[in-house]
Every structure is written in C-alpha cells, then in structure tokens.
N, C-alpha and C positions, 0 to 999 in steps of 0.2 A: 707448459701455460693454455694449453686446448681443454685440458681437464678444468682450470680452473675456471676459463670462459662458459665451460659448458655447465658446471655448477652454479656459475651465475645466473647464466641463461635459465635454470630451471629452478632456482629460486627466484627469480622477478616473475616466471610465468605461474609460480604455485602462488604466489603473493597476489598476481594479480587475479586469478582464480578466486580465491580465497576473498578477496575484496568484492569482486563482482558477485559471489555467492552470497556475502553478508547483504550488499545493498539489495540485491532479489529479495531476500527475506523482509528486511526492516521494510521493503515498499508493499509488500505483500501484507505484512501485520498491519501496516497504516491502510491499507486498503479497506481489509476488514474491518476494524475498527472505525472507518467513516463510514462503510456500508451500514454496520449494527447500529451505530448513532442516529444514522440517518432513518432507519427502520424503526427505532424506537420513538423517533420524532413524529413518524409519521401516525405509529400505532396511536399515539395519545392524541393527536389531534383527530384522529376518526372517533377515539373513545368519548371526545368532548364534542363529537357532534360535528366535527367539522371536515373539510375535504383537502385536499393537497393538489396544488393545480402545478404541475412538473413543469409547465414552459415559464409562468413568471416566478416559481419560487415560493407563493404566497399563500396562505391558509386561506380557503374561502367558508362561510359559512354556509350550510345546506338549509 
C-alpha cells in the first residue's frame, strides 16, 4: 500500500514538474516573440523617419 502511494506521489510530482517546465518554456517563447515583433516595428518606424513614444505607445513624426 505504501509503495503504491509513494509511486502515485512520484508520478504526480513528475507530472507537475513537467507541466511547470512546459508552461515556463511556452511563456519564454511568447516573450521572445513579442520582443522581436516590437523591435521590428520600432525599426520600421525609425526607418520611415518617425520615433516611438514609449509612454503613450504612439509613433511621432520627427
């Protein structure tokens, strides 16, 4: 009985750890994608001669 409960506890712990790791990697991937997308948008604005106002989130003509 104890071995069964211990095995169940180990299985649940491993499942939780794997789920946490998967969620962490997914959020890391999303954050990287959003940062890259933001930097490309900022670069496109600057190449058109505009700047990006970080506080308002709007482009401004120079």
